[in-house]
C-alpha positions in Angstrom: 0.0 0.0 0.0 1.5 3.3 -1.1 0.9 6.4 1.0 1.6 9.7 -0.5 0.5 13.3 -0.3 -3.0 14.1 -1.7 -3.1 16.0 -5.1 -5.5 18.8 -5.7 -7.2 16.7 -8.4 -8.0 14.0 -5.8 -9.8 16.2 -3.3 -13.3 15.3 -4.7 -12.3 11.6 -4.4 -11.7 12.1 -0.7 -15.3 13.2 -0.4 -16.3 10.0 -2.1 -14.2 8.0 0.3 -15.8 9.9 3.3 -19.3 9.2 2.0 -18.6 5.5 1.5 -16.8 5.2 4.9 -19.9 6.7 6.6 -22.3 4.0 5.3 -21.4 1.4 8.0 -22.6 3.8 10.7 -26.2 3.4 9.4 -26.2 -0.2 10.7 -25.4 1.1 14.2 -28.4 3.4 14.2 -26.2 6.4 13.4 -27.9 7.4 10.1 -27.1 11.1 10.8 -23.4 10.2 10.6 -23.9 8.2 7.5 -25.7 11.1 5.9 -23.3 13.8 7.0 -21.7 15.7 4.2 -17.9 15.3 3.9 -15.5 18.2 4.4 -15.7 20.8 1.6 -13.0 20.6 -1.1 -11.8 24.0 0.1 -11.3 22.7 3.7 -9.5 19.6 2.4 -7.3 21.7 0.2 -6.2 23.7 3.3 -4.8 20.5 4.8 -3.2 19.6 1.4 -1.5 22.9 1.0 -0.2 22.7 4.6 1.3 19.2 3.8 -1.0 17.5 6.2 -3.2 15.4 3.8 -2.2 11.9 2.7 -3.9 9.1 0.7 -3.4 5.4 0.6 -3.7 4.2 -3.0 -4.4 0.7 -4.3 -2.4 -1.2 -6.9 -4.0 0.8 -9.7 -3.0 4.1 -8.0 -6.6 5.0 -7.0 -7.1 6.5 -3.5 -8.9 4.2 -1.1 -8.3 6.0 2.2 -7.1 9.4 3.5 -5.9 11.1 6.6 -5.8 14.8 7.4 -4.2 16.3 10.5 -3.0 19.5 12.1 -0.8 20.6 15.0 -2.5 21.3 18.3 -1.3 22.3 21.8 1.3 24.8 20.6 2.5 22.2 18.1 3.2 19.6 20.8 0.8 17.1 19.3 -0.5 16.3 15.8 -4.3 16.0 15.9 -5.8 13.5 13.4 -8.8 15.5 12.1 -10.1 12.7 10.0 -9.0 9.2 8.8 -11.4 7.4 6.5 -11.1 4.1 4.6 -13.4 3.1 1.8 -15.2 -0.1 2.8 -13.7 -2.0 -0.2 -10.2 -1.5 1.5 -11.4 -1.9 5.1 -9.8 -4.5 7.5 -6.6 -4.6 5.6 -4.5 -2.3 7.8 -4.9 0.7 5.5 -6.1 3.1 8.3 -3.4 1.9 10.6 -0.8 2.5 7.9 -2.0 6.0 7.5 -1.9 6.6 11.3 1.7 5.2 11.4 2.6 7.6 8.5 1.1 10.5 10.5 3.1 9.4 13.6 6.4 9.4 11.6 5.5 12.9 10.2 4.7 14.1 13.7 7.9 12.7 15.2 10.0 14.3 12.5 8.3 17.6 13.3 9.2 17.2 17.0 5.7 16.4 18.2 5.3 14.3 21.3 1.9 12.7 20.6 -1.0 12.0 18.2 -4.5 13.0 19.3 -7.9 12.4 17.9 -11.6 12.5 18.9 -13.8 9.6 18.2 -17.0 7.7 19.0 -16.5 5.7 22.2 -18.8 2.8 21.3 -18.2 2.3 17.6 -16.1 -0.9 17.2 -13.9 0.6 14.4 -13.4 3.8 16.4 -12.3 4.0 20.1 -11.8 0.3 20.6 -9.7 0.1 17.5 -7.6 3.1 18.4 -7.0 1.6 21.9 -5.6 -1.5 20.2 -3.1 0.6 18.3 -1.8 2.5 21.3 -4.2 5.4 21.9 -5.6 6.0 25.4 -8.7 7.9 26.4 -8.1 11.3 28.0 -10.0 12.3 31.1 -11.7 15.6 31.1 -9.0 17.1 33.3 -6.3 16.1 30.7 -7.9 18.0 27.8 -5.9 20.9 26.7 -7.6 24.2 25.7 -7.3 23.2 22.0 -8.8 19.8 22.5 -11.6 21.3 24.6 -12.3 23.7 21.7 -12.4 20.8 19.2 -14.8 18.8 21.5 -17.0 21.9 21.9 -17.2 22.4 18.1 -18.2 18.7 17.7 -20.9 19.2 20.3 -22.2 22.2 18.4 -22.4 19.9 15.3 -24.5 17.4 17.3 -21.9 14.7 17.4 -22.4 14.3 21.2 -25.7 12.6 20.5 -23.5 9.5 20.8 -20.7 9.1 23.4 -17.4 10.7 22.2 -14.0 11.0 23.7 -10.5 12.4 23.0 -7.6 9.9 22.8 -3.9 10.4 22.8 -0.9 8.2 21.7 2.4 9.3 23.0 5.3 9.1 20.5 8.8 8.0 21.2 11.5 10.3 19.7 12.8 9.1 16.3 15.5 6.5 16.8 14.4 5.5 20.3 12.3 2.6 21.3 9.5 2.7 23.9 10.4 1.4 27.4 
């Protein structure tokens, strides 16, 4: 699986991936999530221009997943804004590979952690992230930027289902975890 920066021409394809990735939420009674519109091309392009948008492509070179991120907490952490995998590429490690790519990028930029927000009870959300090294953050651990992200999500109605922030500490490049 090749991971590379998103091109401007691929931005509409990211929207297609997002729509397809949302469909499994319907089976969990989360039709509002399945029906939610993907980020606007202009918003995705902001991540692309900042060098924080990557795609995983299949053997034919077609994007099947994407990840966008941005620095938070005075650039101490890299926040995964969105990671989406098309169902035809699900359960093959594609999302995990994108997260590892983001972790390498964050380490190289001197960041100490990856953060994200997610649904607590969706099997391919919080339980999955816990398996790959993320831990839930208690309310007292939320930084001002993470609190602002959560507040925005609440304004969008995402708190209709339990959500949480998670963090994965990164070891410096060249060092192994204890």
